[in-house]
Steps between C-alpha positions, in 0.01 A plus 500: 500500500481132410641208692604186320410176669659173395348172602725195542355154542740283698482166676428683824214707362435823317737791566409857403799724441442879499845649530850416386607461865251210532659333198838523667347359821357207298843433354647489852215275611553268205870482581423414864243238394750344261765491773259341754394244240864415426573467873204265542614288205849481653344393832304226322807379313711491819243333725300263280621148448218384267242657267231422761692705755508790254124485439426475874724799566316695226170413669635624831610825336151541351346449846723772646408727206130440567540603866688815401253584219198457725654702785605789279239504221196332653329175407359601158814656350719240673301215344517669158879515520518140623285383209720684249820369656366146523426498128858618436638230730298224332621616158859480628477156661255334256780366273668340806189311619501144359 
């Protein structure tokens, strides 16, 4: 009996998928992540008066993410996720920095 394993490389790390049920779970997780992201963008749009406010708020969100990552995943994996997410953030805000 053979088991197929699919490997997905995402912005949050490498995900190994063994069963179809895990794929469905990833779809649900992606939907939740997209909804959280949209809610955070709405929060930024509603509360930020300037672009500096938006960048400061993004930094505060990253600090909260670091605390959660470190508490749940440990320092090594938490730092890895922070490094990956920081690169993504810099790529997003680089065109806005003048």
